mmCIF file of the C-alpha atoms, coordinates in Angstrom:
data_MODEL
# 
_entry.id   MODEL 
# 
loop_
_atom_site.group_PDB 
_atom_site.id 
_atom_site.type_symbol 
_atom_site.label_atom_id 
_atom_site.label_alt_id 
_atom_site.label_comp_id 
_atom_site.label_asym_id 
_atom_site.label_entity_id 
_atom_site.label_seq_id 
_atom_site.pdbx_PDB_ins_code 
_atom_site.Cartn_x 
_atom_site.Cartn_y 
_atom_site.Cartn_z 
_atom_site.occupancy 
_atom_site.B_iso_or_equiv 
_atom_site.pdbx_formal_charge 
_atom_site.auth_seq_id 
_atom_site.auth_comp_id 
_atom_site.auth_asym_id 
_atom_site.auth_atom_id 
_atom_site.pdbx_PDB_model_num 
ATOM 1  C CA . MET A 1 1  ? 0.000   0.000  0.000   1.00 0.00 ? 1  MET A CA 1 
ATOM 2  C CA . ALA A 1 2  ? 1.231   3.493  -0.799  1.00 0.00 ? 2  ALA A CA 1 
ATOM 3  C CA . THR A 1 3  ? 2.196   5.827  2.034   1.00 0.00 ? 3  THR A CA 1 
ATOM 4  C CA . ASP A 1 4  ? 0.466   9.139  2.673   1.00 0.00 ? 4  ASP A CA 1 
ATOM 5  C CA . ALA A 1 5  ? 3.612   10.910 1.461   1.00 0.00 ? 5  ALA A CA 1 
ATOM 6  C CA . GLU A 1 6  ? 3.568   8.985  -1.835  1.00 0.00 ? 6  GLU A CA 1 
ATOM 7  C CA . ILE A 1 7  ? -0.130  9.715  -2.302  1.00 0.00 ? 7  ILE A CA 1 
ATOM 8  C CA . ALA A 1 8  ? 0.415   13.408 -1.527  1.00 0.00 ? 8  ALA A CA 1 
ATOM 9  C CA . GLU A 1 9  ? 3.276   13.595 -4.013  1.00 0.00 ? 9  GLU A CA 1 
ATOM 10 C CA . ALA A 1 10 ? 1.171   12.022 -6.775  1.00 0.00 ? 10 ALA A CA 1 
ATOM 11 C CA . LEU A 1 11 ? -1.801  14.308 -6.050  1.00 0.00 ? 11 LEU A CA 1 
ATOM 12 C CA . LEU A 1 12 ? 0.290   17.475 -5.923  1.00 0.00 ? 12 LEU A CA 1 
ATOM 13 C CA . ARG A 1 13 ? 2.119   16.543 -9.129  1.00 0.00 ? 13 ARG A CA 1 
ATOM 14 C CA . LEU A 1 14 ? -1.188  16.069 -10.958 1.00 0.00 ? 14 LEU A CA 1 
ATOM 15 C CA . ALA A 1 15 ? -2.592  19.302 -9.515  1.00 0.00 ? 15 ALA A CA 1 
ATOM 16 C CA . ALA A 1 16 ? 0.478   21.219 -10.701 1.00 0.00 ? 16 ALA A CA 1 
ATOM 17 C CA . GLU A 1 17 ? 0.409   19.610 -14.153 1.00 0.00 ? 17 GLU A CA 1 
ATOM 18 C CA . ARG A 1 18 ? -3.287  20.428 -14.497 1.00 0.00 ? 18 ARG A CA 1 
ATOM 19 C CA . ALA A 1 19 ? -3.172  23.953 -13.096 1.00 0.00 ? 19 ALA A CA 1 
ATOM 20 C CA . GLY A 1 20 ? -6.530  25.554 -13.863 1.00 0.00 ? 20 GLY A CA 1 
ATOM 21 C CA . ARG A 1 21 ? -8.099  22.187 -14.718 1.00 0.00 ? 21 ARG A CA 1 
ATOM 22 C CA . THR A 1 22 ? -9.463  19.264 -12.730 1.00 0.00 ? 22 THR A CA 1 
ATOM 23 C CA . PHE A 1 23 ? -8.365  15.655 -12.548 1.00 0.00 ? 23 PHE A CA 1 
ATOM 24 C CA . CYS A 1 24 ? -9.826  12.414 -11.263 1.00 0.00 ? 24 CYS A CA 1 
ATOM 25 C CA . PRO A 1 25 ? -8.319  11.111 -8.005  1.00 0.00 ? 25 PRO A CA 1 
ATOM 26 C CA . SER A 1 26 ? -8.103  7.684  -9.637  1.00 0.00 ? 26 SER A CA 1 
ATOM 27 C CA . GLU A 1 27 ? -5.316  9.093  -11.833 1.00 0.00 ? 27 GLU A CA 1 
ATOM 28 C CA . ALA A 1 28 ? -3.126  9.369  -8.730  1.00 0.00 ? 28 ALA A CA 1 
ATOM 29 C CA . ALA A 1 29 ? -4.160  5.928  -7.502  1.00 0.00 ? 29 ALA A CA 1 
ATOM 30 C CA . ARG A 1 30 ? -3.352  4.371  -10.887 1.00 0.00 ? 30 ARG A CA 1 
ATOM 31 C CA . VAL A 1 31 ? 0.182   5.818  -10.760 1.00 0.00 ? 31 VAL A CA 1 
ATOM 32 C CA . LEU A 1 32 ? 0.712   4.242  -7.348  1.00 0.00 ? 32 LEU A CA 1 
ATOM 33 C CA . ALA A 1 33 ? -0.717  0.740  -7.764  1.00 0.00 ? 33 ALA A CA 1 
ATOM 34 C CA . ASP A 1 34 ? -1.820  -1.715 -10.416 1.00 0.00 ? 34 ASP A CA 1 
ATOM 35 C CA . ASP A 1 35 ? -4.712  -2.691 -8.148  1.00 0.00 ? 35 ASP A CA 1 
ATOM 36 C CA . TRP A 1 36 ? -5.678  0.952  -7.554  1.00 0.00 ? 36 TRP A CA 1 
ATOM 37 C CA . ARG A 1 37 ? -9.320  0.698  -6.442  1.00 0.00 ? 37 ARG A CA 1 
ATOM 38 C CA . PRO A 1 38 ? -8.581  -0.270 -2.803  1.00 0.00 ? 38 PRO A CA 1 
ATOM 39 C CA . LEU A 1 39 ? -6.363  2.814  -2.589  1.00 0.00 ? 39 LEU A CA 1 
ATOM 40 C CA . MET A 1 40 ? -9.163  5.279  -3.425  1.00 0.00 ? 40 MET A CA 1 
ATOM 41 C CA . PRO A 1 41 ? -10.374 6.009  0.146   1.00 0.00 ? 41 PRO A CA 1 
ATOM 42 C CA . GLU A 1 42 ? -6.804  6.888  1.145   1.00 0.00 ? 42 GLU A CA 1 
ATOM 43 C CA . VAL A 1 43 ? -6.324  9.055  -1.955  1.00 0.00 ? 43 VAL A CA 1 
ATOM 44 C CA . ARG A 1 44 ? -9.517  10.971 -1.150  1.00 0.00 ? 44 ARG A CA 1 
ATOM 45 C CA . ARG A 1 45 ? -8.499  11.364 2.505   1.00 0.00 ? 45 ARG A CA 1 
ATOM 46 C CA . VAL A 1 46 ? -5.066  12.705 1.606   1.00 0.00 ? 46 VAL A CA 1 
ATOM 47 C CA . ALA A 1 47 ? -6.613  15.039 -0.991  1.00 0.00 ? 47 ALA A CA 1 
ATOM 48 C CA . ALA A 1 48 ? -8.816  16.497 1.756   1.00 0.00 ? 48 ALA A CA 1 
ATOM 49 C CA . GLU A 1 49 ? -5.825  16.888 4.089   1.00 0.00 ? 49 GLU A CA 1 
ATOM 50 C CA . LEU A 1 50 ? -3.903  18.705 1.345   1.00 0.00 ? 50 LEU A CA 1 
ATOM 51 C CA . GLY A 1 51 ? -6.804  21.102 0.830   1.00 0.00 ? 51 GLY A CA 1 
ATOM 52 C CA . LEU A 1 52 ? -7.388  20.144 -2.789  1.00 0.00 ? 52 LEU A CA 1 
ATOM 53 C CA . HIS A 1 53 ? -10.711 21.445 -4.109  1.00 0.00 ? 53 HIS A CA 1 
ATOM 54 C CA . ALA A 1 54 ? -13.154 18.601 -4.780  1.00 0.00 ? 54 ALA A CA 1 
ATOM 55 C CA . THR A 1 55 ? -16.250 18.885 -6.960  1.00 0.00 ? 55 THR A CA 1 
ATOM 56 C CA . GLN A 1 56 ? -18.991 16.588 -8.120  1.00 0.00 ? 56 GLN A CA 1 
ATOM 57 C CA . ARG A 1 57 ? -20.980 17.738 -11.142 1.00 0.00 ? 57 ARG A CA 1 
ATOM 58 C CA . GLY A 1 58 ? -19.513 21.208 -10.579 1.00 0.00 ? 58 GLY A CA 1 
ATOM 59 C CA . VAL A 1 59 ? -20.579 21.480 -6.932  1.00 0.00 ? 59 VAL A CA 1 
ATOM 60 C CA . ALA A 1 60 ? -18.025 21.598 -4.106  1.00 0.00 ? 60 ALA A CA 1 
ATOM 61 C CA . VAL A 1 61 ? -18.014 18.411 -2.004  1.00 0.00 ? 61 VAL A CA 1 
ATOM 62 C CA . ASP A 1 62 ? -15.996 16.799 0.765   1.00 0.00 ? 62 ASP A CA 1 
ATOM 63 C CA . PRO A 1 63 ? -13.792 14.246 -1.011  1.00 0.00 ? 63 PRO A CA 1 
ATOM 64 C CA . VAL A 1 64 ? -13.984 11.865 1.948   1.00 0.00 ? 64 VAL A CA 1 
ATOM 65 C CA . THR A 1 65 ? -17.772 11.678 2.247   1.00 0.00 ? 65 THR A CA 1 
ATOM 66 C CA . ALA A 1 66 ? -18.821 12.214 -1.381  1.00 0.00 ? 66 ALA A CA 1 
ATOM 67 C CA . ARG A 1 67 ? -20.171 9.115  -3.080  1.00 0.00 ? 67 ARG A CA 1 
ATOM 68 C CA . GLY A 1 68 ? -19.465 8.528  -6.746  1.00 0.00 ? 68 GLY A CA 1 
ATOM 69 C CA . PRO A 1 69 ? -17.007 10.218 -9.075  1.00 0.00 ? 69 PRO A CA 1 
ATOM 70 C CA . ILE A 1 70 ? -15.359 13.470 -8.044  1.00 0.00 ? 70 ILE A CA 1 
ATOM 71 C CA . ARG A 1 71 ? -12.837 15.825 -9.623  1.00 0.00 ? 71 ARG A CA 1 
ATOM 72 C CA . LEU A 1 72 ? -9.920  17.464 -7.843  1.00 0.00 ? 72 LEU A CA 1 
ATOM 73 C CA . ALA A 1 73 ? -8.056  20.708 -8.485  1.00 0.00 ? 73 ALA A CA 1 
ATOM 74 C CA . GLN A 1 74 ? -5.787  23.148 -6.732  1.00 0.00 ? 74 GLN A CA 1 
ATOM 75 C CA . ASP A 1 75 ? -7.762  25.433 -4.464  1.00 0.00 ? 75 ASP A CA 1 
ATOM 76 C CA . PRO A 1 76 ? -9.162  28.132 -6.754  1.00 0.00 ? 76 PRO A CA 1 
ATOM 77 C CA . GLY A 1 77 ? -8.965  30.723 -3.971  1.00 0.00 ? 77 GLY A CA 1 
# 
């Protein structure tokens, strides 16, 4: 299983590469593990701790409690 530091690094790299655009948290999970689905709760938790902006259908959500697909981005503020 990936460490929080590895997850944070993957998330921040994607956020920087996609400045001004969103990305799916599964993109970070896929970089970290071939069997990436079990890693998704940890990826969402770390995204929340990093303060990444999470949306679902354009509406701000908590990445930890949101159900279904979300998008992440650097905090727009």
